[in-house]
N, C-alpha and C positions, 0 to 999 in steps of 0.2 A: 504494500500500500504506500509506504513512504517513498519507495523508488519510483512509483507511478506518478508521484507529485513532484519529486525533486528535479528530475530532468526537464519536464515542461516548465517548471518555475525558473530554472536557470535559463532556458531558452527564451522565455518571455523577457526576463531582465536583460539578457544579452541582446536580443532584438531591439528593445527600446534604447539601450545604450548605443548600439551601432547606428541606429537610425538618427538619434540625437547627434551623435558625433559626426557622422558623414553629411547629413542633410542640413544641420543647423549650426553646430559649433564650428565646424571647419568648412562651411559653405564657400567662403572666400578663398581659403587656401587650396581646396580641392577643385573648385570650379566645375568644369565638365567631367573631371575625373571621378566625380561622385557616382557616375554611371558605368564605370569600368566593370568588366565581366566579374572580376574577383569580388567586388563589393556586392554585386547582384547575387553571386553564388553564396556569399556570406549570409545574405537574407534568407535564401533557400535553406541553407544549413540551419539557421535559427528555427525555421518552420519545421525542419526535420526533427530537431530535438524538442520543439514544443509539442509535437505529436508523439514524443517518446520513441522515436525511431520506428514507428509503426505505420507511417504513411508511405506507401510505396512510391508515390509520385515524387516527393521530395528526396526520398532515398535513392531513386534512380538518378536524379540530378546530381546528388552527392557522389554516387558511384561513378558516373560518367565523367564528372569534372575533377575527380581526385587526381588522375595523372596530369591533367592540365594545370592544376594548382601546384603540383610538384615542380613543374616547369616554370610557372610564373613566380613561384617563391624564390627562384634563383635570382630574379630581378631585385628581390629584397636585399641581397648582398650589396648590389650597387647603391641602393637607397641608403643603407646604413653606412657605407663607406663615405658617401658624399653628404651625409646628413649635417655635420657640423659646419660645412662650408656654405650651406644654403642660407642666404640672408633674408629671403622673402618670406620666411616662416617665423620670424622673430617673435611675433605676437603670441602665437599658439604652438611654439616649437615642441613643447612637451606633449600636447594633445595630438599633434601630428605623429609623434613617435608612438603613442598609445594606439592611435588609429591603425598604424601599420602593423604593430605587434598583435593586434586583435583581428587582422584581416586574414592572412593565410594560415597561421598556425592552428586555429580552431578547426578549419576545414580539413587540414592535413591530419589532425588527430582524429576527427570524426570519420573521415574516409578510411584511414588506416584501421580504425576500430571495426568498421563494418566489413572490411575485407578480411581482417584477421579472425574475426569471430564467425565468419560464414556469411557471405553476401546473400545467400538465398534465405537467410533469416529475415532480411530486410527488404528484399526485392521479390516481387511475385514472379515465379517461374513461367516460362512460355507455355507450359502445359496447362496452366491455370488462367490463361488469358492475359498473361503478362506482356506478351509481345505487342498487343494493341495498346496497352498502357504505356509501354516503352515508346511507341511511335507518337502517341499523343504528347508525351513529355518532351520528346525531341522537337516536335512541331511547335510546341509552346516555348521551349527554352531558347532555341537558336534564334528565332526571329526577335525575341525580346532583347537578347544580347546584341544582335546585329543593329537593331534600331537605336539602342541606347548608348552603346560604346562607340565613341567617335573614332577610335583607332580602326574599327572595322568599317564604319560607315563612310568616313571621309579620308581614310588612309593617313591618319595622324600618327606620327612617330613610326612610319613605315620603315622597316619591315616587321616591327614588333607585333603589330596587329595581324599581319599575314601569318607570322610564326605561331601566334596564339590560336588563330583560326585553324591552322594545319594541325596543331597538337590536339585541339578539341575534336576535330574531325577524325583524326587517327584514333584518339581515345574512344570516340563513339563507335567507330568501326570495329575496333578490337573488342570492346565490351559487347557490341551487337553479336559478333561471331561467337564469343564465349556464351552469351545469353541464349542465342538460338540453338547452338549445338550442345549445350550442357545436358 
């Protein structure tokens, strides 16, 4: 009973915190970056834990995006290296650091957890109608990322956007093959 309340409570608090941090507190610092794929996936991750990892829709998003988040978290290394030298974040420098530290690591931990404890405990198998669910998730997730992330839509910081899109597509294809033929 306690575990059924603990994870959703953490998810709600984390979602509110991330929304406040990205959309309000750091609105000026993040600008259009508030809608980068990693931040959107972070919201989906929050919903996954709000539903106690029992909602296959958000779990599929987490499972598919996990490899892409491993890739994009490598960009965090460059962020941390150049963090002290960036003068345009003086006002909220500490909050920018908190925002970055709460972006990729929770998704990586959550994704690693569902893979290590058995992905099929969190994602509906194809034999139980999961493939249709998977297609619906993909048709919902990719367009939302494409329309909101300026790196994909307007080729900002190209080729980073292209590389991210390729990693997401490869991740989706690999997960699809595993998912279909399991």
